[in-house]
N, C-alpha and C positions, 0 to 999 in steps of 0.2 A: 326724930332727930332733925333739926333744921340745918339746911346747907348754907354755907357762907356764900356771899355774893362773889361772882367771878372777878378776878383781879385784872386790872388794866395791863395791857402789853404795850411796850414802847421800844422803838429802835431809833437810834440817833447815829448820824454819820457826818463826819466833818473832814474836809481836805483843805490844807493850807499850803500856799506856794509863796515863798519870799522872792520878790523880784528886785530889780535895781532901784525902783522908786517906792515900793511899799509892799504890803502883804495882801494877797488875794485869797479869799476864803470861800469855800462852797459848803453849804449846810443843808442837810436833809433830815427830816424828822417824820416819824409816823407813830401814832398811838391809837390803840383800839381798846375800848371797854366792851367786853362781850355781853354785858348787861345792857340791853337796849332800853331799859327804863331810865338810864341816865340822860340828862339833858343833851349832852354832847357825847356820842358814843364812838365817833371815829374822827381823827384829825390827821392831816398830812400837810407838810410844808417843804418847799424847796427854795433855795435862795443863794445869793452870792453877795459878798461884801468886799470892799477895798478899804485898806487902812494905811495911812502914812502918819508922820509925826503930828500933823495938824488936822487932817481930814479923815472922815469915815463916811462911806456911802454904801447903800445896800439896796438890793431889789429882791423881793420874795413873793411867792405865790402860795396861797393857802386854800385848803378845802376842808370843810367841816360838815359832818352829818349830825343833825339834831333830830329829835323826835318830830319837830315841826317841818323839817325839810333839809335841803342842802344849801350851803353857802360857799361861794367862791370869792376870793379877794386877792388883790395885788397891792403891794405896798412899796413905795419908793421913799427912801429917807436919806438925809445928808446931815452930818454933824460936823461943825467947824469949831475948833478951839480958838476963841478970839484972843485970849491972853492966858496967863497962868491959872487964873481962877474962874473964868467965864467961858462957857461953850453954848452954842445955839444949835438946835436940831429941828428943822422943819420936816414934816412928813406928809405924804399924799397917799390916800388909800382909795381904791375903787372896789366896791362891794356889790356882788350880785347874789340875790336870794329870791325866795318865792314872793317877797313883797315888792321886788323891783330892783332897779340899779341905783346905787348911791355913791357919792364921793365925799371924802372927808379930808380936810386940810387942817393940820394942827402944828404947833411949835412948842418945843420944850426949851426952857432956859435953865442951864446947869450952873450952879455956883459951888465951888469947892474951896475949902480952907484947911 
């Protein structure tokens, strides 16, 4: 009789505080797949975000364990609602893994109708 693969386990935690100027949110996440044959078998993230009517900004740190090694990263992002239909979100990431240290800068343009 063949056994089924182990199922992933995940926990999520979120705390929100509404202040005079906006909403401050803390996020924590942890997931683990007990099958180490998976490419990513452990992942954790902690971060915080601020939101008001036009702005969203966030800072988070992640750690992932892969078969090839461990990766740590930090992400800083900011989203600005330019008008009713258009928002712009630049993002900066710092990544450290067995291959070295890397940085990434990207931007998203949102259009809603």
